[in-house]
C-alpha positions as CSV (number, residue, x, y, z in Angstrom):
1,M,1.0,2.7,-37.5
2,Q,3.6,2.3,-34.8
3,S,6.7,0.3,-35.3
4,I,7.8,-2.5,-33.1
5,K,10.6,-0.3,-31.8
6,D,8.1,2.4,-30.7
7,I,5.9,-0.2,-29.0
8,K,8.8,-1.7,-27.1
9,L,9.9,1.8,-26.0
10,L,6.4,2.6,-24.8
11,M,6.4,-0.7,-22.8
12,I,9.7,0.2,-21.1
13,Y,8.4,3.7,-20.2
14,S,5.2,2.3,-18.8
15,Q,7.1,-0.3,-16.7
16,L,9.3,2.4,-15.3
17,L,6.3,4.6,-14.5
18,F,4.4,1.9,-12.7
19,S,7.4,0.6,-10.8
20,G,8.1,4.2,-9.7
21,I,4.5,4.4,-8.3
22,R,4.3,0.9,-7.0
23,Q,7.4,0.9,-4.8
24,P,6.4,3.9,-2.6
25,V,3.0,2.4,-2.1
26,E,4.4,-1.0,-1.1
27,T,6.7,0.8,1.3
28,I,3.8,2.6,3.0
29,F,1.8,-0.7,3.3
30,N,4.8,-2.6,4.6
31,W,5.4,0.1,7.2
32,L,1.7,0.0,8.2
33,I,1.8,-3.8,8.5
34,D,5.0,-3.6,10.6
35,K,3.8,-0.8,12.9
36,A,0.1,-1.3,13.1
37,D,-0.2,-5.1,13.0
38,I,-3.5,-4.7,11.1
39,Q,-3.5,-8.3,9.8
40,K,-4.3,-9.7,13.2
41,V,-8.1,-9.3,13.0
42,S,-9.2,-12.9,13.3
43,K,-11.4,-12.2,16.3
44,V,-13.4,-9.3,14.9
45,R,-17.0,-10.4,14.2
46,S,-18.7,-7.4,12.7
47,T,-18.0,-4.7,10.2
48,K,-18.2,-2.0,12.9
49,G,-15.7,-3.9,15.0
50,L,-13.4,-4.3,12.0
51,M,-13.5,-0.5,11.3
52,I,-12.8,0.4,14.9
53,H,-9.9,-2.1,15.0
54,I,-8.4,-0.8,11.7
55,F,-8.8,2.9,12.5
56,R,-7.4,2.5,16.0
57,K,-4.4,0.7,14.7
58,L,-3.8,3.3,11.9
59,A,-4.1,6.1,14.4
60,T,-1.6,4.5,16.7
61,A,0.8,3.9,13.8
62,F,0.6,7.5,12.7
63,I,1.0,8.9,16.2
64,S,4.1,6.8,16.6
65,L,5.4,8.3,13.4
66,V,4.9,11.8,14.6
67,I,6.3,11.2,18.1
């Protein structure tokens, strides 16, 4: 059986691990929102139109990253 101290230590390690993963992912999505403006899709009426809109915006954002 694990002691309370071991459980607290495991909780601290798991929080550090998840925050280390979460922060870069949030950074990527914030960059995409800033560069691609994906959130403005209110006029899209079909799934196909949505996919075209998203992939066009993503391609534009990644091209601007390279150039």
